[in-house]
C-alpha positions in Angstrom: 31.7 33.7 66.8 35.2 34.8 65.8 37.7 35.0 68.6 39.8 38.1 68.8 43.5 37.5 69.6 45.3 40.4 71.2 49.1 40.1 71.8 50.6 42.9 73.9 54.3 43.7 73.6 56.1 45.7 76.3 56.7 49.3 75.5 60.4 50.3 75.1 61.3 53.8 73.9 63.7 53.1 71.0 64.5 56.6 70.0 64.5 60.1 71.3 62.9 62.9 69.2 66.1 63.4 67.2 66.4 59.8 66.2 62.7 59.6 65.6 63.0 62.2 62.9 65.3 59.8 61.1 64.4 56.5 62.2 61.4 54.6 62.3 59.5 56.6 64.8 57.8 53.4 65.7 58.5 53.7 69.4 57.0 50.4 70.4 53.4 50.5 71.6 50.6 48.0 71.6 50.9 45.3 69.0 47.5 43.9 68.1 45.9 41.5 65.7 42.3 41.6 64.7 40.2 40.1 61.9 38.1 43.3 61.7 39.1 46.9 61.0 39.3 48.1 64.6 43.1 48.2 64.5 43.1 50.4 61.3 40.7 52.8 62.8 42.9 53.5 65.8 46.3 53.3 64.1 48.6 56.4 63.9 46.4 58.4 66.3 43.4 57.7 64.2 44.9 59.4 61.1 44.6 56.5 58.7 41.9 56.0 56.2 40.7 52.4 56.4 39.6 52.2 52.8 42.9 53.6 51.5 44.9 51.1 53.4 42.6 48.2 52.4 42.9 49.3 48.8 46.6 48.5 48.8 46.9 45.7 51.4 43.6 43.9 50.9 41.1 42.4 53.2 43.3 40.1 55.4 43.7 40.1 59.2 45.4 43.2 60.5 48.4 43.6 62.8 49.3 47.1 64.0 52.3 48.4 65.8 51.4 51.9 66.9 53.4 54.5 68.7 54.4 58.1 69.0 57.7 59.6 70.1 56.6 63.1 71.0 58.1 66.3 69.6 55.6 66.3 66.7 56.3 62.8 65.6 53.6 60.1 65.0 54.1 56.7 63.4 52.7 53.2 63.0 53.2 50.0 61.1 50.3 48.0 59.6 50.6 44.5 58.4 47.8 42.7 56.6 47.9 39.0 56.2 48.7 38.0 52.6 48.6 41.6 51.6 51.8 43.3 52.8 53.0 46.1 55.2 52.9 49.8 55.3 55.0 52.0 57.6 53.7 55.5 58.2 55.4 58.4 59.9 54.3 62.0 60.3 56.8 64.6 61.3 56.6 68.3 62.3 59.1 69.7 59.9 60.6 71.8 62.7 62.2 68.5 63.8 63.9 67.9 60.5 67.6 67.8 60.8 67.8 66.9 64.4 68.8 63.3 63.8 70.2 61.1 61.1 69.0 61.8 57.5 65.4 60.8 57.2 63.8 62.6 54.3 63.2 60.3 51.3 65.1 61.3 48.1 64.9 58.0 46.2 67.4 55.2 45.9 70.8 55.0 44.2 69.3 53.1 41.2 66.1 55.0 40.6 64.8 58.6 40.7 61.5 59.2 42.4 58.9 61.1 40.4 56.7 64.0 41.5 53.3 63.0 43.1 51.8 66.0 41.3 48.1 66.9 41.4 48.9 69.9 43.6 50.9 68.0 46.1 54.5 68.6 47.1 55.8 65.1 47.2 57.8 62.2 45.8 56.8 58.7 44.6 59.6 56.1 44.3 60.6 52.5 44.6 63.6 50.4 45.7 65.2 49.0 42.4 66.2 45.8 44.3 62.5 45.1 44.5 61.4 46.8 41.3 62.4 44.2 38.7 66.1 45.3 38.4 67.5 43.2 41.2 67.6 39.6 42.1 64.1 38.3 41.6 64.6 35.7 44.4 65.9 38.3 46.9 62.5 39.4 48.1 58.9 38.8 47.0 57.8 42.2 48.0 57.9 45.5 46.1 59.0 48.4 48.3 57.3 51.6 47.4 57.6 55.0 49.1 55.3 58.1 48.9 56.3 61.3 50.7 54.4 64.6 51.1 55.3 68.0 52.5 52.5 70.2 53.7 53.0 73.9 54.8 51.2 75.0 58.0 50.3 78.6 58.4 48.0 80.7 60.6 47.3 79.4 64.1 48.9 76.0 63.6 51.6 75.1 66.1 53.5 73.2 63.4 55.7 74.9 60.7 54.8 72.1 58.3 54.1 68.4 58.1 56.1 65.6 56.5 54.2 62.4 55.7 56.0 59.3 54.6 54.4 56.0 53.6 56.6 53.0 52.8 54.7 50.0 51.5 55.9 46.5 50.9 53.5 44.5 48.7 53.6 41.3 46.7 53.1 42.9 43.2 54.8 45.2 40.8 54.1 48.8 39.9 53.5 48.0 36.2 49.8 48.5 36.4 49.1 52.3 36.1 45.7 51.8 37.6 47.1 50.5 40.9 49.9 53.1 41.5 47.6 55.9 42.7 46.5 53.6 45.6 49.9 54.0 47.2 49.6 57.8 47.1 46.1 57.7 48.5 47.3 56.3 51.8 49.7 59.3 52.1 47.2 61.9 50.9 44.4 60.7 53.1 46.7 60.6 56.1 48.0 64.1 55.2 44.5 65.4 55.0 43.6 64.1 58.5 46.9 65.3 60.0 46.4 68.7 58.4 42.9 69.0 59.9 44.2 67.9 63.3 47.1 70.5 63.2 44.9 73.2 61.6 47.1 73.3 58.4 45.8 73.6 54.9 46.7 73.8 51.2 46.0 70.2 50.3 46.3 68.8 46.8 43.8 67.2 44.6 42.9 63.4 44.4 45.8 61.5 42.8 44.4 59.8 39.7 47.7 58.9 38.0 51.4 58.4 38.9 54.4 57.8 36.7 57.0 55.1 37.2 60.2 55.8 39.1 63.0 56.4 36.6 65.6 53.7 36.4 69.2 54.9 36.6 70.0 53.7 33.1 67.0 55.3 31.4 69.0 57.9 29.3 67.9 60.3 26.6 69.8 62.8 24.5 70.5 65.8 26.5 69.2 68.1 23.8 65.7 66.6 24.0 65.4 66.7 27.8 62.2 68.4 28.9 62.1 67.7 32.6 64.7 68.3 35.4 67.6 68.3 32.8 65.9 70.7 30.4 68.0 73.6 29.1 71.3 72.3 30.3 73.9 72.7 27.5 76.0 69.8 26.3 79.7 70.1 27.0 82.8 68.5 28.7 81.7 65.1 27.4 78.1 65.3 28.4 75.7 63.8 25.8 72.8 62.1 27.5 70.7 62.7 30.6 68.5 60.8 33.2 65.7 63.0 34.5 62.2 63.1 35.8 59.3 65.4 35.1 58.9 68.6 37.1 55.8 68.9 39.2 56.4 70.4 42.6 58.7 67.7 44.0 60.7 68.9 47.1 63.8 67.1 45.7 64.8 67.0 42.1 67.7 65.3 40.3 69.4 65.5 36.9 72.2 63.0 36.0 74.4 63.7 33.0 76.6 61.1 31.3 78.8 60.7 28.2 77.9 58.8 25.0 79.2 55.6 26.7 76.7 56.1 29.6 79.4 56.9 32.1 78.1 59.4 34.6 79.8 62.8 34.6 77.7 65.2 36.7 74.8 65.0 39.2 72.7 68.0 39.8 70.2 68.2 42.7 67.6 70.7 43.9 66.1 70.8 47.4 63.2 72.8 48.7 61.5 73.5 52.1 62.5 71.0 54.8 64.7 69.1 52.3 66.9 72.2 51.8 66.9 73.0 55.5 68.1 69.5 56.3 70.9 69.5 53.8 72.1 72.9 54.8 72.1 72.0 58.4 74.1 68.8 57.7 76.7 70.8 55.8 77.0 73.4 58.5 77.4 70.8 61.2 79.9 68.7 59.3 83.7 68.8 59.6 84.3 70.1 56.1 84.8 73.8 55.3 83.8 75.7 52.2 80.6 73.9 51.6 77.0 75.2 51.1 75.7 77.3 54.0 73.2 80.1 54.7 75.9 82.8 54.6 77.2 82.0 51.2 74.3 82.1 48.7 76.3 81.1 45.7 79.7 79.5 45.1 81.3 78.4 41.8 83.1 75.5 43.3 84.4 74.4 46.7 88.2 74.5 47.2 88.6 70.8 46.3 86.5 71.2 43.2 84.0 68.5 44.3 80.8 70.7 44.4 79.3 73.9 43.0 76.2 75.4 44.5 73.7 78.2 44.5 70.5 79.1 46.4 67.2 80.9 45.7 64.7 82.5 48.0 61.3 80.9 48.1 58.1 81.4 50.1 59.0 78.5 52.3 62.6 79.4 52.8 65.8 78.9 50.9 66.2 76.4 48.0 69.5 74.7 47.5 71.0 73.6 44.1 74.2 71.6 43.8 76.4 70.1 41.1 78.8 67.3 41.7 81.3 66.0 39.1 81.8 62.3 39.2 84.8 60.1 38.3 83.0 57.5 36.2 84.2 58.8 32.9 87.0 56.2 32.5 89.9 58.5 33.4 90.2 59.7 36.9 88.7 63.1 37.4 91.4 65.6 38.6 90.2 68.1 41.2 89.6 71.0 41.1 89.6 70.5 37.3 90.3 72.9 34.4 89.0 76.4 33.6 86.9 74.7 30.9 85.4 72.4 33.5 84.6 75.3 35.7 82.9 77.3 32.9 80.8 74.3 31.9 79.8 73.6 35.5 78.7 77.2 36.0 76.6 77.1 32.9 75.0 73.7 33.7 74.2 74.7 37.3 72.8 78.0 36.3 70.5 76.5 33.7 69.3 73.7 36.1 68.8 76.1 39.0 67.0 78.8 37.0 64.4 76.4 35.5 63.9 74.5 38.7 63.4 77.7 40.8 61.0 79.2 38.2 58.9 76.0 38.3 58.6 76.3 42.1 57.7 80.0 42.0 61.0 81.0 43.6 63.2 84.1 43.0 66.1 83.8 40.5 69.0 81.8 41.9 71.9 83.8 43.4 75.0 84.4 41.4 78.5 84.9 42.7 
């Protein structure tokens, strides 16, 4: 008869609700190891699907660190022997912005792609563990899936944010394996939605694209995703983009013919937009995006242009930032020709993004 080994670690509250929004809301709870599935069934307040987790991490012995921080935050960490680890956190979106930045937007070297299939979410990976970094640095792929669910009616939550970060000992090259990562997030979201009396779930995720490497450029004129419709000008010739598909955060990167980055455009919706606007409003700088200024051609230092649009879940935020990677140092605030191009690029980006999300036309100054 197998012997169960249970190791209890003392409980220490690591973070308050604000830090939990950002951090790993894993406020230390019981730490347990079983050879059966009892740990999975009870993890994250019982919100995990055993089969979805096993589908990614395999059949090995399970260790679970399970905890909640209150204030609408739930989290756990699951480790499966010889399979890998997943960290899950579930936030009430009303808590977003009350701690350090926490909403996943990808990594500096790779753009996350939309989860799609009716879900509002992102699927991405850390390039350092995605075949682009030192192959001896880490044996584990780090993959993140995030979902945003609106809550309406009698629910006490405004919305739910579900994040699943997985570290596994294999690559994402096999397209048949990628949906398994999302299934952990979608099954958790479905159970959390039922518990909170939310709704509007997506469909089963049967396919997922690869995160887009930072140097995967294409001619700007052929862009048909997040960079579609943006005119060439002021040295821009090529673009890095992802498909559109209901992602709460979108990015378009424009570069010159020598692959030197010139502009970065970003769109944020729902809790992503609320968090960014709150960060700007609470920061020390003036003349930056805020709820009282719906559109601005450029801040006083010439380092950002922005506009907003009204959506069913609040205000969407669109920004454009010039970069200084074009060989010569970018002079701020730039010339009138720079400003004219930035206006045109941001307008095209924001209009197409807002339309794809069912939002009103972006504001103009």
